[in-house]
N, C-alpha and C positions, 0 to 999 in steps of 0.2 A: 504494500500500500504506500502510495506517495504522500508524504506529509506536506500539507499546504503551509507555506511560510508567511509569517506576518512581519513586514519590515516597517518599523516605525521611524519616521523622520523627526528629529528633535533639534531644538536650538532656540536662541532668543529671537524676538521679532526681527524680521528683515535679514535672517541668515540665509535665506534661499530655499526654504522648505516648500513653499507653495509653487515657486518657479520650477523646482525639481519635480514636484508632483505633476504639474502640467505637462512637462516634457515626457515623463514616464507614461502618462495617460495617452498622449499623442502617439507614443510608440506601441500602444496596444496593451499596456499593463493595466491590471485592475488596481484602482486607487480609491481611497476614502478620504474625503475632504476633512479639514479641521473641524468644521461646525456642521453637525447633522441635526441639531435641535432647532427650534424656532429662533431665528437670529434676534428678533425683538426681545424675547424672553432672556436671551443670553446677555444682550446689551444692558437690560435693566438690572441684571445681577452683577455686572462688572463693578469692581471696587467695593462690593458689599461683603459682609461677613458670611452670608448664606451662599454656600458653594454647591448646593444640591443640583442646580441646573448644569454646572460644569461636570459633576460626577455622572449625571444622567447622560450627558453628551458622550462621555467616554464609554459608558455601559452600552449605549446604542451602537457605537462604533465596534465594540467587541462582538456584539451579536451579528453585525453586518459582516465582519471579517470571518466569523465562524461559519457562515453560510457560503463562503467563497469556495469554489472548486479549484482555483489556481492561486498562486502566490499573489499577495495583495500588499500594496504600499499604503501606509496610513500617515496622514499629516497629524503629528503629535500623538502622544500616548498619555495614559493616566499619570505618568511621571511629571508631565507638565502641570497638571492640577496641583500635585504635591509640591513641586518646585515653586510655583507662584505663591502658594500659601506659606511655605517656609520663608520665602523671601519677604513676603508682606509682614510676617512676624519679625523678621530680622530688621526691617526698616522702621517699624513702629512699636515693637515689643508689646503690642496689645492684642494682636490677631491670634485667635485660638484656632489652630489647624488640626486639633485632635480628631475631629470627625473625618476629615479628609485622610489623615494618616491611617486610621483604623479601616476606613473604606479601602484604601490602597492595599494594606496588608492582608485584608480579608479576601479581596477579589483578584488581586493582580500579582502580588509579590512572588508567590510560589510558581505561578505560570511563567513569569519572566525569568526566574532563576533556574528552574528545573527543566523546562521544555526546550528542546532543540529547534523548535520552529519559530522562535521569537528573536528577531534581529533589530538592533538599534543603530541608526546612523545619526551621529550628532554633528550638526553643521556649526562649526565654531567660526564666528565672524567678528574678529577683533577690530577690523576696520570700521564697522558700524558704530562701535563705541567711541570712535574719534570724531564722528560727525557733530555738527553744531546745532542743527534744527531738529528738535524732538517734539515739535508742537503736535504732530499727528500720531505720535507714539503713545499708546495707553500707559506706558510706564513713565513717560514724561521727561526723563533726563538721563544723561549718561551714567550718573552715579547709581540710579535705580537699576538700569540695565546691567551695569557691571556687577552689582550685587546679585541679580538674577543669574547672570552667567556663572558667577562663583558657586551659587547653589546648585545649578545644573551640573557643573563640573565636579562637584563633590558627591552628588547623588548617583550620577550615571554609573561609575565603576562599581558602586556598592549594590545597586538595585537591578543590574542586568547582567546576564551571562555573556551575551555576544554583542560587542560594541565596536563600532568603527567610528573614528573621529576624522572628519574632513576639516582640515586646518583653515582653508580659505572659503569665502563665499562660493557657492556652487558654481562649478564650471563644467563644460561638456566632458572633459576628461575624467571627471569624478564618476561618471556612469560606469566605466570599465572597472574602476576600483570597487564600486558598490556591488556590481554583478559578481566579481570574483569573491568578495566577502560573503555573500549569501550562498554561493555555490561551493564553498570550502567544506 
């Protein structure tokens, strides 16, 4: 029996995840977008303490991936929800992320650490942190994004078994590297 692979694309905003997903989709790969719930509901919950809509979004993506008959690329994983919540606590010391942590440990940790069909591609984009205009970025400034990047980079090696780090913003030559990684 052939095992369907789930390949999660991770990274801070503007690291190239969506661009890479679009390219992979155009090449005929199965892909799941970052947001699968009602976008308006998601926007209303942004920057609030209630994270259930973000957890629901990831749970729906998990169900969608489980029904795939071939390998599937997924924009963000539940680790994103955890990383954003840990970062929010790191920035304001008031945000309680225990519900998100228990949700992740209950539904995803074992899957990501023990199954050989979960792959993670972390797109590291240090250049984005050097830009000056963050007005359209939900995280608002380079210090917040740097903190988020640090949280991701501390979590990823601990929470996943198979991890590929792409050092620069996505480029076409990364496709070969990603394909080799998931076929090893």
